[in-house]
N, C-alpha and C positions, 0 to 999 in steps of 0.2 A: 175355542184354539187358535191361533195360532200356525200357520205350519205351509212350510215346503218341501218336494222333492224334486229329485234327481236320480235319474239311472246312465250308465254309458257303456260303453259294450267291453270295456277294457283295451289291452294291449293285445291280447293274440286274440279272441276268440272273433270270427268274422260277422256273426249274427248276435241281437240280446234278446235272450231268454228272458231277464228279466222285465217285472210287469212292476207299476207300482198305480196307484189312484188315492187321490184326495179328494172325499166329498164333506166339504164346509158345514153343508147344510143338515147334515147328519151327525155331524164330529165324529166322520166315521174315515179311517185310515186305513192302510193296505199295502203290502208288500210281498210279491210272490216270483221265487224263482223256480223255471220250469227246467225240463230234462225230458228230450225224444228224440228221435232221430227228423233230420230234415227241418221244417217248421214245426214240427209235435208239440218241444218245448214252448215255444212261443204261443200257441194256441192254448195247451194247458194253462199257462201263467194268466191270462188274461180273462177266460172265461174263468176260470175259478175266482178273480178277482169281481169281475161283475155279476157273478153268478151270489154271492155274498151280498154285494153292494144291494143289486137288484130285490134280494128278500130283505134285507134289515130296511130300508125305504116303504117298506107296508106295515112296519110294524110299531105299533103304537107307542112301547114303552121299551126300552133299555135294560135289559136284564141278562146273565148268563148262559140263561137256558134256552133264550131266543138263537141270542150269539154262538153255539153252538148247534142250533138245528139251521144256522145260515152254513156255517162250513159244512156240516154233514150234506147237506141242497148240495153247496158245491162239488164236492167227492162222488155224488153220483150221477152228476152234469157232464165232469170230465170224463169217469166210466164210461157213460153211455156214448160219448161224442167217439170216442176209441173204437166201442165197439160197432160205429155202424160206420165207421171209416179206415180201411184199411191201413191209411199213410199215417194216420195217427196213432196206431195201434201200440201200446206200451208207454205211450207218455204219463206226464205226471207234474207236479211241483209244489214246491214248500207252498206254506201258507201263513201270515204273521198279519193278523186281524188286530187292531186297537177302536174301543168304539167308548164312547164317554157315554157315561150312565149317571149324571146326578153330579154328586162331587169324586165319582170315582170314574180310574178310567178301565175296559174292562177288555181284555186282551185274550185271542186264542189263538196260537199256534200249533203248526206239523210241521216236522222235518227241521231244516237248520235254519232258516232263514231267523235273525231272533229280536228280542224286543228289549229299552236299556232304559234304564234310566238315572239322568244326571244329576245330582243336586247334593248342597252341601260340598261342594266341588267332588264329589264322588260320583264312581261310573258304575251301577250297580247292572247288572243281566238280570231281567225278569225271566226271561225265560228258559228251557233247557233245552236243551237240541237232542233230537231225536236222528240220531247217527250209532254206528257202531262204536265207533271213540269213546263217546259219552256214555254209552247205553252200555257193552261189552267191555271195549279195551284196557279201559279203568279200573274197570270192580275184577279183571283179570288181573290187576297190580301192573300192567305196562306204563311206563313210563311216559312226560309229555316228551320228551326229547326224542324216546323211539316213535312215540306215537305221530307226533309230526310228518313223518316218511314213512309212516305203513302203510302198506299197499294197500287195506281198506278204512283207507282214511278220509273218503269221500263217499263211503259208500250210505246210503241212509236209510232207517229202521222203520220209516216212516213217510206218506209223503200223500197226495192228495191226486184220486186216480188209480192206483196201483191197485189196491184191494177193499171189497167192501166193509170186510173190518178196521175200521180206523179209530185210532188212538187222538185225541184231541185232546192238548193243555189248554188251561183257562186259568187267568189270574186275575186280581182286582187289586189297583194300586190306588191311596190316596192322592189326590190332588194338591199341591202343596204350591205356594208362590215359589215364584224363579226357579221350577222342577222344569227341563227340559226329557223327553223322550226321543229315543233314536228306534226306527225300523229300520234293519238292512238287511241286505240279502249276505251269503258267507265271503263273497265279492270283496268286501268290505271287514269283517269281524275276522274271516279265514287269514286277511293281508296283515292290516295292518295293526301295531301294537294298541292292546289296552289305553296303554299311556298317550298314545300320540291321539288317540278318539275324543280322552280326557279332554285333550290340551285345545283341539279346535273346539269343542262343546263348552269350554271355559272362554273362549274369545269372547271381545263386545260387538262381534261382526253381526249383518244380518242372518235369520234362518236361510236365505239363497249364498251367501259368502261360506257360510259352514257346512252347507251341502258341498261345494263344489271344493271346501279344502279338505275334506273327508274321500268324495269322487279322487281327486287329485293325488293325495296320499297312497291308494288304491294301484292307481298307475305310475306313482313314482316307484312302488315297491314291485313293479312288472307287470301289475293290472291282469293275471293271467284267467281271470273271471270277467265275466260281467258285473257288476258294480252299484248299487243302488241304494241311497240313504233318505229317508224321511225324518225331516226334525219338526215334531211337535211341542208347543208353548201355549201355556196360558194367557191367553191375551191381557187379564188382570196382573201377570207376573209383574217384580220387580225386575226390570233387563239392565 
């Protein structure tokens, strides 16, 4: 897999609680968006990502169950760290993981960071947001316009490090020539229109330039949150 990642604090927040990691030798790619006071969010996102990477580094073969166990271990590690240090109390993080297994990409997701696939000139979201808007608001029949300004719009229904009870969503997507995959925090997908994201991914530039284009689009839209983008492409794909 060819991959590139970029993160930026955005235009409003003084610090960056997002964290991403590329581990090419494992075909492993991760994005997390931390939350919590002081430096707690930054600690949570980094700890979760590095725990998953460490666990999968010892795995002989990639499978969905091993990926699930790694995410569950990350949850325990963040919970334990928060319990041992009062400065980290209440911290948590989203977590989106992509791991290559044979001809598939396996995804695990907690929270509202997302994974997309862009192929045949279409951008499709792979993951489902674990948010009040997605899991409650839409089921109540509240329209999209109202949800965009709803006071609960930023509330997560699940996050790493918040509870022993964890719902991890897992997905498998077959690798196809020409397909690109995007992992991102809500500082990107919650700010930049889907059409704009697709436009950037459809371009002929390098993955680095595409990541920079996505981050700049978020900042041009006000950059109210930290923004992170990781783009993946099969090295054997047609460019």
